[in-house]
N, C-alpha and C positions, 0 to 999 in steps of 0.2 A: 503493498500499500504506498500512496504516495505520503512522505515525512509530510506534517502539519505544519513546521518553518516555513515549507515551500505553499503554506495555499492561499496567502493572499496572491503571489503570484496568477496562481492557475483561476482565481475568478472571471467569468466572460469582462470581454475588454471596454461595454458598454457600460460596468460599474463603477467606472471611471468618470470623478463629475466632467461634466461638460459634455458625454459621447454621449449619444442618442441612436437610436436603430440604424440610420442612416447615418452616420458617422463611423459608426461600428463597421459599413458593407467596406466605408474608403480605406480603415484601416487597418482592417482583412487581406486587402488587394494590396496596400502599399505592403505588408509585411511576410504576403505570400503564401495567406492563407485561401483556399480555394473555399472551404465552406466558415461565412462569419460567423455562425454559433460554435464553431468549435478556436477563432478568435480567441486567446485570450491576453493579459495584462502580460506576461514575460516577454513574447511576441513582442512587446515594445522596444523591452530590455535590450533586444537582440538587433534592433532595427539603428544601427549604425549609421553615426553620421561622415559624407563622403567628405564635406573640405567645410571649410569654415570662412565668414566674413570678422574683418576686425574692422571694428568701430575706434578706434582708437585716434586714427591719423585725424587730428583740428588742428587745420592748418588757415583756417581764416578764411570768409568769401571771398579775399582775392587773391588769394593764391590757391585754390582746388586747383588742380588739375581735372582735368577736361575727363569725363569716363570713369572718375575715379568715386570708391565708396567714402562717403568723410561725415565728419560728425560735427555740426558746426550750431553754438550755442549765440544770439544775438536778441536784440528785440523786436518787437513784432512792429513795424510803422502801419499799415491800413491792409482794409477788407478790397477787392475789387472782382464781385459779385461776377457775372456777365448778364450782357442787357434781359432785356425783360421779355422774353420767347423766344429765347438764341440761348437754349440750356446741353445744345452742342457744343459750346464756348467754352471753354477754360475759368474758372474760380481758380481767381490768384490771389493770396495773402503775402507782403511786400513786410520782409525783416532787416536790418540791420546790424553790422557789428562795427569793432575800429578800422575794419579793411574796406569796409565796401556794402552792395546792398544786395540782397538773394531773394528771388520769385518766386514762391512753393507755388508750386503750379499741381489741380485738381480738376478730374473731370467725371463730370454727373457725380460731386459732390454734394451735399447736403450745408445747406448756408449754416442752420442753428448750428447742428453740428460743428463747425470752425469755428466757428464764433467763438462757441464754447472754449475747443480745444486749446485755441491761438486766439486770447482775449486780445486788444490793443495796447499796448503800450506792456507787456509782459513779457520777463523775460524767460524763452524756453530754450532746448534743445531738439536740434534734428536729426535725422541719418537717412544718407543714400546717394545717390548717386547724382552726382551734378554734371550737367551741358551746359554748353556754352554756347547763347547765338546772337550774332551782332554784337559782342564783347559783355554781353550781360546774362549772371553765372543762372541758371534755373536747377530745382529740386522736384522733376516731376514726381508725386503720392509720396511723399518721402514715408522711408522705413518704420521710424517712428518717429513720435513727436511727444515732448515731455518738457511739464514747468521746469528750469531750473530747480526748481526748492524738490523738485522729487525726479535729481537723476539717477540715482541709485536704480531707477527700475528703466534705464535704459543698458541693455546689457554691450558691454563694451565688446567682448568675442562672441560672434550668433555660430553656435553649429548649423550646417545646411544638408541636410537629409533627402536623399530621394524621395518622389513624390509622385502620388499619382492626380490623372485631373477630379477637380474637384474637392480639394485638401488642401488649406490654404498652410502655409509654416509656423503659424502664430498657433492654430489648433493643433495641429501635428506636435506642435513643443511642447504644451499646457497637454497634452494628454500623454507625451515623452514622463516628462517632471512628473506626476501626479504616478507612472507608473515606478522610476525610480525612489519617490518617498515611501513605495513600499516597498523596498527592498531590505530585504532581513540581514541580518548577519548569521549568516552562514557556516557548519563547517567546516574545515578544512580538509580537502582530497588530496592538494598536493605536498609531497614531502617537503618540510620543514630546510633540508637543506639546498633542493630544488629553489625553490623561492628564494633563500635568503641568495643563492647563487644567480639567479635570474634578473635580480630586486624588482618580482612579483610584488603589488598590493594585495592586497584580501580580495574575496572577490565582489563583495560590496563596494569595498573602494572602488574597483578598476570600474563598474557600470557608470557610479559616481562621475569619475572620471572622463570615460567614454562620454558623456551626453554632458559633460559642464568642460567640453576645454580651454586652456588658457591658452594658447597660440598653439602656430602650425604646427608642432613638435607632437602637440598634441593627436592631431590626428595622424602626423606618421604610424604605416604599422608595426613600426619598431617603438613607437613609446610602448611603457610597463605599464599602461592597462592593455593595450590591445595585446601585446603579445601575452599575460595573462592568460584573457578571455579566450586568445586563438589557443591556447594549449588547453584549457581547457573544454574545448568544443570537439580538437583534437584525439583527447582522453578521455572523452563520451562515446566518439564516433568507434576509439579501437577497444574499449571495453564490450561494446554492444558488439562488434563483430566474432569479437574474440568468444563472448557467452553463444553466440549463435555458432561458431564451428564446433563449442563445445557440447552445445545439443547434439547437434547434428552427428559430431563423431562417436557421441552417448549410445545410438541407436548403430548396433553393432551391422556392418555390411556384410554382402555375400559375398565370401571371396571366392574371385575371378580364373583360375588356375585350369588355365588348358596349353595343347599344342599348337593352335594358330596353323589350324589346316583352312580354314576356310578362309582367313585371313588370307595363307600365302597360294590360294583358287584366284583371290580377285586379285593380287599384285600381278600373276599369270597373263590376267588379261589385262593388263594394262599395255599402252603404248608406249610409255614412258617408264622412268625409272625414279622411285623417291625421291627425295632432296635431303640431304645431309640431317636438316633440322625436323622433317619427316618424320625420318625415321628414331631421330632422337624422342619426341614428344611421340610415337608409338610406344615407345620403349617403357618412359614416365607412365603412361595410363594403362600399360599392360602390369607394369611395377605396383602400381597403387592399387589399380583394383583385385590385385593378387594379393593384398592384406585382411589383416581382419576389419583395420579401421575402413568406413567410408568413403573415397576418393572424394574429393573436394578439388576440383582446378581448374586452373582460366587457360584457354590456347588465346593467347594473339596471334595471330597473322597478316603481315598487310595484305591490301586487295590481290586475290589470284593466286593465294601461296601456298594455297592447297589443303586446306582446313574441312571440307569436306569430307576427303577421303581420309584424312585422322581420324576423325568421327568413325566414319562409314568400318575402319579395321577395328575400333574398337568394342562399334555395337557386335560386331560378327563372334566376336569374344564371349561377349554376352551370350551369343544367340546358340552358339558351338556349347559354353556352358549349360543349354538346356532352358534357358531362361529369354528374356524379349529386352528391344531395346526401343524407347521413343526421342527422334529427334523433332521438339518443337522451336519453330520460325513464329517470327514477331507480323506476319503476313501473308495473306492469302498466297501472293504470285510467289513468294520465297517458299513459301509450302510446296507447294505443287514444282518449282523449277528443283528441289530438290528431292522430291521424289520422281520425277523427270531423270533426274543424273543416278540417283543412289537403285533405284530396281534395275535398272540397265546394269553397273555392275554386280548388283547382289546378287541378280536373276543369273548369272554367270556361275556364280557357287552355290543355286540350289534355295536361297532364301526368299523366303514369302514376303515383301512391305506391300502394307496400306497406306493411304493417303486418308486424314479425317482433319475435316474443316469446319468453320460455322456455317459452310455454305454447304456441309452433308446435308441431305435432306432423307426424312421416310425411309423407306426397304431398304436402299441402300445403306444407310446409316447404322440401319439397327441390323444390320446384317455384319459389316464391320465388326461395330459392337460384340457382337456374338462372338465372331474372330479373335477378337484380341481377348473374351472370356476364356476361350478354351484355350489357347497357346496358339492356334494356328495359323497367328498374325505374328509374323519375329519380330521383324522391324514395321514402328509405327512413327509416320509421320503426319504433322499436322501443326496446329495455332493450340492457342492456352484451350483451346476446345478439349484438348487431351486430359486434360482434367479437370473435367466437371465432375458432379459425380455419382451422372449415369455411370460410366465408365469403369471398368472395373478389369485388371489386368491378371494375367494368368501366374506369372512370375515375372514379374518389371526388378530386371539385374542393375539397367544403365539409363541415365538420363540427360540426354544432350540438350543443349539449352544453346540456342542462337542467336549473335545481337546481345550477348549476356544486358549492355547498357539501357534497353528498350524494357528489360523486366525488370531488375531493379533487385534486392534482396530479398522482401517481403514474398514475391511469386516463386526464386527461388527454392522458398523455404514450405511451401504449399504441399509440393510430395509430401515431407514429414508431419504436415499438419493432419494427414488423409493417412496418415499411420504406412506409409510406402516408405522403404527408404533403400534404394536406388544407388549405389555410385552417381555421379555429378559430374560432367563434364560441360563448361559453357565456353561459347565463344565468342571473339570479338572480329571481323574484320579491320575494324578501326582501332588501329594501334592506339595503346596507351600512356602517358607519362608514366616514369616511373614509382613519382610520390601522390598521381591520383591512382596508382594501384594500391599503391600502400592502405590509401584514404580512405576508397569505395569498395576493393577486393581483397582485403587482408585475411576473410578466411579464405580464401583460394591458397595454393598451391599454382604454380604460373608455369605452365612453356609458350615459348615462341618461336615463330615459324620466319624464318628470318631472306630466306632468296625465293622467289619467282621459278615457276615448272622452266623446264629448261624451254627454250626456243620460243620465250616471249622478247617481242623485239620491243626499248624504250618508246615511250611514248612522248612525241615533241610534242611541247606543249608553249604555244604562244599568246600571247595581250593584243587584244585591238579595240579599240576605241567603238564604243557603239555608232560613231558618224561612218565610218566605213562597212555598216550591215549589208549593203547593196552588195561590195565585196563578194562578200561569203556565202549572201544565196546564187550568185553567180557560179562560186566554184561548187556549192554544194549542188546544182543543175549541172555541171559535167563530171561531178562524181558520181552523185546517182544513175548520166546517162551511160559511166562505166559499170554500174550493176552494184556501187560498194552501198553500204546502209551506213545511216549515221544518228545520232540521236540529237535531239534540241531542246534545252534545259530553259526551264521561265519558274522565277519563283513565287506565283500565282498563279491562280486555276482560273477567275475571271477579274473582269475589269473591278477595279473598286473605286471609289469615286476619295480617298484618304490617300490615295500612291500613286504614283506616274506611273510603276513601272507596266512592260507589258506583261499582262498574262497572256496563259498558256492557248487560252480558247481564244485571243485574239490575236497573238500570233501563230494559231495554227491556220485561221481563218485567211491571216495575210499570204504564210509561203503555202497554202493549196491556191489558191489561187495565181501563185508564181510560176509553181510545178508540179499542179494536177493531182491528177490520183494517188501518186506518188507517196501524200502525207497521210498520218494517221499520229491520232492525239488519245491521250492517256492520262490521269490522274484519280487523283484519290476519293473522289466522290461517283465516279463512274462505280456501277455495281460488278460486282469478283466476275458473271459471265463475259456484261462488257473488255472490264480490261483483259479475261484472257484469248477473247477473240479476235482484238487488236494486236496486241504480243503472238496471240498464232499467226498471224496476218503479218507481222512483222520477221518473225522467224523465216517466215516460209519463202519473205521475199516478195508476197504482193505488197507489202509497205515498203518502201527504201528509207524513208526519214520520221522518227517517232514522237514527235513534238510531248514534251513529256511535264511532270513539276517534277519535285525529289520522291514521288516512289518509285522511281528506277532506282533509286540513290543504293539502297542494295540485295544482292543476290541475281540481279537480271542477269543471265547469261544468253549473246547471243553471240557466239565467236568470231562474225566475219560483220560483224560494226565494226568502224576503221574511223569515225568521227565524231567526236563532241563536242558540241555546241555548248557554253552556259551563257544565258542571256543574264547582265548585271552580278556578274562573276563577285564584284567586290562588295554585296548584300552576302552573303555565303560566308559560313568561318571556312578553315583552311581546313578540317579534316572533313567537312563534309563533301568542301571539293575535290581534295583526294578519292573523296567514294566514288563522287561519279565518274572521274578520272578513269577511273577504274572499273569502268562499263565498259571502255575501251579497251583494245590492245591484250584479246584475251586468244585471239587462234596467233596463225603465222606470219601475219600481213605486219606492215606500217602504219601505225596508227597516230591521230592527231585528238591534240586537245585544243581546241578556241576558246577562252575567256574574253568575253565581249563585257566592257567597264565603262559606265556610266563617268568623265572628267567632270573637273578634278578630283584624282583620289586622294584621299586624306591619307596622311603620313603609316598610320594604320593600315589602310588596303593598299597603299602603293607596297610595302613591306611585305601582307600578304599573298598577293599574288605572283611576287616577284622570287619570295619563294617557293609557291609550287612550280613557275617555269624552272626554276634551278634544282630541283630535285625530286624523283619518286622516293623516295624513301620516306616510309609512315614513320619508321618512328621517328627520325627527324623532325618531320613535317609536325605529327603530332607536340612534342616538345615545344615548338618555336608556335604552334599554338596555342599551349596553355600560357606562355609569353608576354604573346599581342592580348588576349582574351580574358584569363582568366580561367579557373574550375568550370565554375559560376555557368559559364554559357558550355564550357568545351563537351561534347556529347549533348548538349540538352540537359544537362543534369539534372534540371531542375523540376523538370516535367521527367522525368523516367525511372524514378523513386534513387537511384544515385545519389548522394549526397551533398547538395549543392551548398558551402558556407557560409555560413552569413558573419561570421566576424574574419576565421581563420583564411590566408590565402595562400596556397599548396608556395605559390612562388617564394614570401615572402617569408614565409614561416616552415619552410624542410627542416629546417633545425630541431622546431619542435615537434614535427610530426616522429621523426623519429624518437625524441626522446618520451614520448606519449607512449609511443608503440611499446618502447621497450618497460617503462612503467606499468601497463596494462598488463603485459607477457610477466612479468614480477609479480603483482597482485592478482593475480589470478592461479599462478601455480600454488602459490602459499594460501590465497583463500579464496576455491572455487564457487565457492555458495552467497562471496559477498557477507558473511555475520560478525566479520569481527571488524572493532569500531573505523579503523580505515575503512574498511568493507562497505557500511553502513554508511557513512558518507560518501563511499561512492554512487551506490544507492541514487542519495539524492543528485549527486550530480546528474545521474545517468532521467532524473525525472524534470529535472532544470532545462535538458536538455531536448524534452519528450521523447528520449527515446528508450518511451513505454515497454515497446514491445522486449526488448532486452530483459527487460523485469519479468513479464510474463513468461516469458521462455526457462529462465529463470523458476519461477516459481513452478510451472509446470515439470519441472528435471528433469 
């Protein structure tokens, strides 16, 4: 149960003074809570300021620089309201100091409020941005107006928070101040030696300093308060992952010890040899599955590195041992793609393969479920439909989860929740930086595939401004005439009033007019049969140019597609661009990736496209992506179940992640049930960081 000391922080955010139902919805949105009813006071504590405004600059009116935020103390001279009937004109209030006169400018302001706030002949302090027009200074809608006698009410250093539409800084700040006021003095879970060595303040003091910065140094990621809270966030994550691993390993696995006859048959029918890292990964997996503990392994491989074959060889071992294996994919397209590839290879070894997705209906679905229950189905491929309550396995020994980052830790534990204890192999085609592996997948052992299959040629990558789009269309016309296949990727499905990006539907219409019947369209809003029909036509060559959204990012395999055009490439992340590029270059023909961008590019945008143009090394690209964007955006972590950190930064605080990992291991080795005094403190940490699921697993034993 949650320690009572935390109760004030877990009241609904609407319990704070001044926070009604509408404001609670906005606060939930800005703090990342999908359900407003689940937004708690503690969520505001973790909403960290991103910068600060320094209002200590008081140069005097005449010496105030253009565009600078300054604080001015002066005497109010006169009011100049707009003429009657001219409410669209500004209301001006003039004040002066020893150096000159300043006009305070207000649009659609209430005169009686201004007369009360700025009475004539009163000494006042105002703070805001100064603009000069025709040699005269003006301050439009000052941020603060206080009487000089109440100067203590003007914040000289003001934190700036990430915002959302409809929420004002003053309202958010008041709510955050209310949250900080409820902060109890918590027990210490960091070791005394570490806290002393790192200069950590207490937890309560760290939150107070986070939200009451005194200068720019307090906003820096290396500020003691930020480092303290970053360590706590990493420690909560590492303890959670370790508890999950502990739980998974408690359920004994079924040792799989086989000669490898089925794997040998599959390998004998391959038109190529396994790469060295494929062989090493297969050895890792076979060794893990032969042990008494359940395997929990992450298989990382760059685009086209051959992860599916490693998975198939692992699944063949489970089948040879008399069991079943499943491969779960995140999308219908990818599941059916895997089925097409695997059934061909497995069939040569006499292994029965089935595919089951949300689209499988009626009698066909019932028959497949029967074959799964009887054990006749040996390898089953599908989406998350594979783990619905209606499906019972005869003897499930191995679960393979593809594109791991799209499922997250909760989904990979659903098997355990069902009482099934297969070995687990999870795969990602998005290379993940080492620090993110530790932070998000610390409960897993890791294997890497580092080579591409033999015969793959480098992909030529070029960057071209959108002004030259006509040249690209002309080039595509020639390529299609030669029988080549190409993708054209757009970031949106349909035209939007809020964006100037070319939608997939609009681009399809333009290209179909230019190139005729050779053009097809596919996007995520189409039904499964519609998508299958378009992909089938593309594979068969009935369509030569496929206009698509990022629905083709993962797993679509058309070996003779050799051209990839990515429109508005500057809007995509590096890892996603690398994934999209990996849809070509899968056969033995030379391939090209064209990154169409709209200038002028930002410094980050230019760096992103340059890295992609100069490298095909997915692991290098992933590290650079982490530097450019941070872990919050990388892999779409905030939407996927992978922890996106609220205060910690993998780039700035990597040293603390290493410390937290070791501290978590040390603690749980000595106190696996968290029953000691420090273990109880650790439970408080987990609840504070809303890692309740880890506690539930601990209670479940």
